[in-house]
N, C-alpha and C positions, 0 to 999 in steps of 0.2 A: 282495262285498268292495270297499271303496272304495280307489281308487288311493293308494298311499303309506301305507296303514294296515296294519300287520302283522296276520296272521290271529290271532284270539283277543284282540285288544287291547280293553280295556274303555273305554267312553265316559268322558270326564272326570268327570262327576258320579258315576258308579258308583265310580270310583277314590277320589274325595273322600269318599263315604259310607263306604267300607271303612276308609279311614284315620281317619275320625272315630270309627268304632266302636272301632278300636284305641286311640285317645286316651281314649275313655270307659273302656275296660277298664283302661288304665294309671292314670287318675285314681282309679279305685275301688281297685285293688290296690296301687298305688304302685310305686316302682322296685325294691323288694327281691325281688319275685317274678319269676323268669325267664320269658321267652317260652315255653320248653319246659315249664315247670311249668304255665303257664296252658293251653297246648295239651293237656297230659295231663288236667288237671281238666275241660276242656271236651270231652274225648274227640275231639280233632281232631289230625290229622297235623301235627307241628311245621313241616314245609315249607309246608303249606297255611296255617298260622297266619302264617308269615313272609310269604307272598304277600298275605294280608289286610292285614298291617301296612303293606305297600308299595303297596297298591291294585291288585295284579295279578289279584285275583279279586273277584267280586261279593260283596256282603253275603250271608251264608248265609240259607237259608230260615227261615221263622218257627219251625219246630219246633226248629231248632238254636239260634236266638236265645233261645227259651224255656229251653233247657238252660243257655245262657250266663247268663241271669238268675239261675238257681239257683246257679251257680258264684260269681257276684258278690254274691249275697245281696240283690238289688234286685228291685223289681216289674218284670215283663217289659215293661211299657209304656215304661219308661225305655230299655231296650235297643232296643226297636223304634224309638223316636224317634231314638236315636243312629244306628241303621242307615238311617234316612230322612234323615239329614243335620242334625238339630237339633244345634247346637254342643255338644260334650261339656262344656265349661265351664258352659254354661247349665244343662244337665241336672244337673250336680253341685250347682250353686247351688239348684236346685229340690229336690234330695234333702236338702239341709241345712235346709230350712224345717221348723219344728216343726208347722205346721198342714198336715196331709196333704191336706185337701180343697182348700185354696188351691193347694198344689203341683200337685195333679192338674188343677185348673182351668187353671193356667198351662201345664201340659204339653199339655193339649188345644188351647189357643190356639197353642202353639208348633208343633204338627204340622198345624194346619188350613191 
């Protein structure tokens, strides 16, 4: 453990990635769905979801992200990209593109 760093503290990039994933979820579902409702749909403990929201936990593993994609109704690769730190707003813009192959190509370039 590093001096001055609390046990269990997440590195800054992991905190940012978790908060970005939360922003992506919010942009998809909007403000009218409560955090508790999202957590229930995702089969996640509401406290853990709150920790994700605030960047206190790492982005969940790939199988959990796949389940989140089902909850959100989007291709899982968009959720993976959000968890890797691709800006949530950029991903939403890609989702809005009518040409799926162009959007996927842009997604690949965004995560490379």
